[in-house]
N, C-alpha and C positions, 0 to 999 in steps of 0.2 A: 705199691708198698702200703698205702692206706688200707687197701682191701685186706691184706694179711693182718694188719693191726686190728681191724674190725672183727676178723675171724677169731683172732686170739681173745679179744674182749668177750665175744659171744661164748667161746669155749669156757672161759673163766666164769662167766655168769651162770652157765649151765652146771658146771662142776660145783660152784659155790652154792647154788640153789639146793642141790642134792645134799651137800655137806651140812649146810645150815639147817635144812629141814629135818635132817636126821639127828643132829647133835646140838643145835642152838648156837648162839654166838660164842659162848664160853667154851663149848666142847669142840667147835670146829677148829681145824688146823690148816693154816695156809700151805704147809708142805703137802698135805693130802690134796688140797684143792689144785695146786700147781701140777701134781702128778696126774690127777684125773683130767686136767685140761691139756695135758701134754705140752707143758711149757715150764719155764723156770719161775721160781718164787718172785724174782725181781719184777716180773711182768705184772703181778698183782699190784705192787706198789706203783709201777709206772702208770697203769691204767686207772687205778682206784685210790691210791694214796695210802690206804691202811685197810686192815681187816674190817674195822667198823664201817668205813666208807664203802667197802665192798658189800657188806651186809645191807647197808642202806640202798645201794644200787639194786641188789637182788630183791629186796623187799618192795621197792618201787615197781620193778618190772613184773614181779610175780604176784604181788598182792594188791597194791594200790591201783595199778593199771588194770589188772584182770578183774578185780571186783568193781572197779569204776566202769567197766564195759558192760556190766549187767544192768540193763535198763530198769528204771524204777518208775512205776506208775501207781500211785496210791489207790487207784480204783481197780487195779488188777493185781492185788497182793498174792493170790495163789500162784499166778503165773510168775511173778517175781521170785517167789520161793522156789518154784520149779527151775528157774534159770540159775538161781544160786546153787541149788542142788547139782545142776549140770556142771557148773564151774568147779565145785569142790570134787565132784566125781571124776571129771576129766583131768584135774591137776590136784591130787591130794596134798602135794607139797604146799599149795597156796594156804590152806588152812593151818598146816603145821608151822609154816613161817610166821603166820599171824599170831599163833599161840606163843611161839618162842619170843616174838617181839614184845608181846604183852607181858610175858614173864620177866624178860631181861631188860626191857627199856620202856617201862610203863608211861613215861612222859616224853618219849622220843618224838622227833619232828615228823616222822612219817605217820605216826598215830594221830598227831594233830591234824594232818592233812585228811586222814580218813574221818576224823571227828568233824571237820568242816563239811565234808561231803554228807555226813550223816545229819548235820544241822539242816542242810537243804532238804533231805528226805523227810526229816521230822516236820519241817515247816509245811511241806506239801501234804503230809499225812494229817497234820492238825487242821489244815484248811479243808481237806476232804471230810474230816470228821465234823467240822463246823457246818459244812454244806449238807450234811446228812448222807453222804455217799459211802461212808465207812462207819461202822459201829464205834461209839465212843465208850464202850464198856471198859476198855483198857485205855490208859493214857497213851499217846503216840509213842513215847519212848519205851513203854512196856510192850506195846504191840510189835514195834520193830525188833526189840530184843527177842521176843518169843518167835517171831518169824525167822530171824537169823538162826536161832537155836534149833528150830525144827529143820531148817534147810541143811544145817551142818551135822545133824545128829548121826546119820549113817556114816559120814566120813570120819567121825570120831570113834566109831566102834569097829572092831574087826568082827566079821560075822561069826567067827569061832568063839568069840567071847560071850555070845548069846546062848551058847550050848550047841551040842552036836546035831540036834534036830532042827535048829532054827535056820531056815533057808528063805531067802527072798531074792527075787531077781531084781536087776537094776530098775526095770520098768515098774515093778511093784513098789520098790522103795520110793521112786519119784512120785508115783501115784499117791502113795501114803503122805508124802510131804505136801503135795498140792491139796489133797483132800483135808488134811489136818488144818492147814491155814484157811481153807474155805470154811470149815466148821468154826474155827477160831473167830473169824470176823463176821460170822452170821449175826445179824442184829437180833437183839433179845426178843 
């Protein structure tokens, strides 16, 4: 019996992830999530308590955990950017959920957890700068922001929005991300 409950929970998380990534918290509907998960709406409340708690569970599983798995070494920032690119490329919903959360819950508890993880990254980056291992041309927070922006740039654009002649393979996009960060951190 517990196995079926866990399968239902996973189906709900999958369906909710797609719904929230497409429409945000306000636009998502529990009726559609239940139908997509092939269960009744009451199961959402049984497993998660509310739509908001379901979104928190989805956000934790899809964003906090996934981004947390991308290893960070301040002396290998181009590789970090490449791994972030891989994360966003493999699961575009991760970035969309993050954007929706920022828009609809700017002070939410899950963002605070990400903020704490970023504090650790910033401390490591500041130490690497103090040790002369990373250029201090940009403050650590500026550098981390730029790296994240570069790594997510391709995921934020549809290739067609760049024009009909703009083509780039996944490999070329990843190479561009890694190369841009390598050039960004090059000492003066």
